N, C-alpha and C positions, 0 to 999 in steps of 0.2 A: 720805775723808770728803767727805759731801755736806751743803750747808747751802742750803736754800732754804725759804722761808715755804709756799709752795704745794706740797701733796703730789705733784701729776702732775708738776711739775719735778722734784721730788727723784726721783720713779720714772724720768722721763726720763735724767737725769743719771746716775743708779745705773746704769741700763741700758746707756747709753753706756760708762761705764768699765768694766763687766764685758765688753762686746763687745770691748773692747782689753786685755784679761785683767789689769784691775786688780782687786785686791780692796776691797770697800767695809767698812769697819770700823765705820762709823757714819754716822747721819744726824741732822740736827737742822733746826728750824724757826726757830730764832733765835739771837742771839747767847749767852744766857746757856748753853743746851744746848750750843751748840757748843764753847764755853770749857770746859765739864766734859769733853766728849769728848777736847778736845785733852789735857787733863791726864790723862786714863786711858788714852788709846790713842796719842798720840805720832806719829800718821801723817805721812807723807811728803809727801802731797798732799792739797790741800782744794779742792774746787770750791764757788765760792760765788755764788748768785743775787743779784742787788741788791735783790729783793723778800724781805724776812725778815718773819716774823711778829713779830719784837721786835728793836728796836735796829737798828743800820745797818751795812752791810757794811763802811763804814769804820772804824768803832768794832771790829768783828771783826777786819779786817786789822792794825791797830794791836797788839791784845793778841795775837793768834796768835803773831806771830814771837817775842814774849818766851818764851811758853811752848815753841815748837817752833822755834829760830832757823832751821833750814834746811830748812823748811816751804816746799814748792812752792804757790803759791796761783793759781789760776785763776778771774777774777772774769766771771761771765755777765751781760751787760747788754742791754737792748733797744737795738736801733739808732736807733730814735726817741728815746732819752734816755739817750746815753751818759754815763757817770760823768765828772765833772770833775775834774782832777787836784787831789789833795790833797797838803798837806806832810805828809812821813813815810812809813812803809814803805806801798809799794802792791802791786798784785798782779805776777806773775810774768808773766802774760798777761792781757788783757782780751778775751773772746769776745763779739762782738755777735750777738744773735738777729735774723733767723733766721741760722743758722750751717748749713754742711754738715757732714756726719760727718768729711770729711777735715780740715775746718778744726779740729774738735774733737781729732782724732788729731794735728795737727801742733801743737796747744796742749799736750798732753800729754808732748811730746817735752822733755827739759831743755835741748836744744840751741836752743830758741826764744829769741830777744833779747827782753829786756824791752820794753815799750811806750815 
């Protein structure tokens, strides 16, 4: 599943996931849409950009794992504004833009240690 406020970012992330043979079950531009998709599809992986059309990535992450406890979450953020650590469940991996395709592929691996 891909969540990003900007359509071009969703297209990019979807394309990168497909390049690495991941099926994209849904896309959302904000928290409300994303939570609905989580309830309906129960994906194993969610790639979230910090820039959302509605809500915050932190709020989405907090709710997402209550819906799908084993959900793997990759958070994408600009290197110029990395997300601050917050209490509660965080992403499995934080990927800072700009990133290389190899870094994205490594982030997809379940063997990557949490930040």
